[in-house]
VEXDREN-2710 file (C-alpha; in Angstrom, 1 decimal):
% VEXDREN-2710
k/r/px/py/pz
1/MET/82.3/112.7/115.8
2/ALA/80.9/110.6/112.9
3/ALA/83.3/109.2/110.4
4/GLY/82.4/109.9/106.7
5/GLY/82.6/107.7/103.9
6/VAL/80.8/105.3/101.5
7/TRP/80.2/101.7/101.9
8/VAL/81.2/99.8/98.8
9/PHE/81.7/95.9/97.9
10/LYS/85.1/94.7/97.2
11/ASN/85.7/91.2/96.6
12/GLY/82.6/90.3/98.2
13/VAL/83.3/92.2/101.4
14/MET/81.6/95.5/102.5
15/GLU/84.2/98.2/103.2
16/LEU/83.9/101.8/104.3
17/GLU/85.8/104.1/101.9
18/GLN/86.9/107.3/103.8
19/GLU/86.4/110.6/102.5
20/ALA/89.4/112.8/102.3
21/ALA/90.1/113.9/105.9
22/SER/89.7/117.5/106.4
23/ARG/92.9/119.3/107.5
24/LYS/92.9/121.1/110.9
25/ALA/95.2/123.3/112.8
26/LEU/95.7/124.3/116.4
27/VAL/95.7/128.0/116.9
28/TYR/97.0/129.9/120.0
29/MET/94.2/132.6/120.1
30/PRO/95.8/135.4/122.0
31/ALA/98.6/135.8/119.4
32/ASN/96.5/134.3/116.6
33/GLU/99.5/132.0/116.2
34/THR/99.1/128.5/114.2
35/MET/101.1/126.0/116.0
36/ARG/103.6/124.5/113.6
37/SER/105.9/122.6/115.9
38/LEU/106.2/120.8/119.3
39/GLU/108.6/123.5/120.5
40/ALA/106.1/126.4/119.8
41/LEU/103.3/124.4/121.4
42/GLU/105.4/123.6/124.4
43/ARG/106.3/127.3/124.8
44/ARG/102.8/128.4/124.6
45/LEU/101.6/125.7/127.2
46/GLY/104.4/126.3/129.4
47/SER/103.6/130.1/129.7
48/LEU/100.1/128.6/131.0
49/GLY/101.6/126.5/133.6
50/TRP/102.2/123.2/131.7
51/GLU/105.4/121.3/132.1
52/ARG/107.0/118.2/130.9
53/TYR/106.0/115.1/132.8
54/TYR/106.9/112.2/130.8
55/GLU/108.6/111.6/127.5
56/ASP/109.9/108.7/125.3
57/ARG/110.7/108.4/121.6
58/ALA/107.1/108.6/120.5
59/ILE/105.3/111.0/122.9
60/VAL/105.7/113.9/125.3
61/GLN/103.3/114.4/128.1
62/LEU/102.6/117.6/129.8
63/HIS/100.9/118.2/133.1
64/LYS/99.7/121.5/134.8
65/ARG/101.4/122.3/138.1
66/GLY/99.1/121.8/140.9
67/GLY/96.5/119.7/138.8
68/VAL/95.8/116.2/137.6
69/ASP/95.4/116.8/133.9
70/LEU/97.8/115.3/131.2
71/ILE/98.2/116.2/127.6
72/SER/99.9/113.6/125.3
73/ILE/101.4/115.1/122.1
74/PRO/103.4/113.1/119.5
75/ARG/107.1/114.0/119.4
76/ASP/106.7/113.9/115.7
77/PHE/104.5/117.0/115.1
78/SER/103.4/115.7/111.8
79/LYS/101.5/113.1/113.5
80/LEU/99.5/115.5/115.6
81/ARG/95.7/114.8/115.0
82/SER/92.5/116.4/115.8
83/THR/92.1/114.3/119.0
84/HIS/95.5/115.7/120.4
85/MET/94.3/119.3/119.3
86/TYR/90.9/118.8/121.1
87/ASP/92.6/117.5/124.2
88/VAL/94.8/120.8/124.2
89/VAL/91.7/123.0/123.7
90/VAL/89.4/121.3/126.3
91/LYS/92.1/121.8/128.9
92/ASN/92.9/125.4/127.7
93/ARG/89.6/126.8/126.5
94/ASP/90.3/130.4/126.6
95/HIS/93.8/130.0/124.8
96/PHE/93.4/127.6/122.0
97/LYS/91.1/126.6/119.2
98/VAL/91.1/124.1/116.4
99/VAL/90.4/125.4/112.9
100/ASP/89.7/123.9/109.4
101/LEU/92.4/124.7/106.8
END
């Protein structure tokens, strides 16, 4: 994805001013449910065969039983970014999608 913005000079230095980031949400398609917490996302992923593989203070990693794929999710769900969302979507194409709010 290309980053949007405008190049401006500040104090003799050229900088990229970012446009306001669009807000996105991860949606579990079978129930049309927007994922609003780590617990809700883990519950939906668990029903698809994903289980906790590793966790620390910052992240939770999930792996699919019998596979090699990993999904990393920030423990603080407010730090979930589009890269995390698309990681979930790519590995669960028929169940999740990312939408603009």
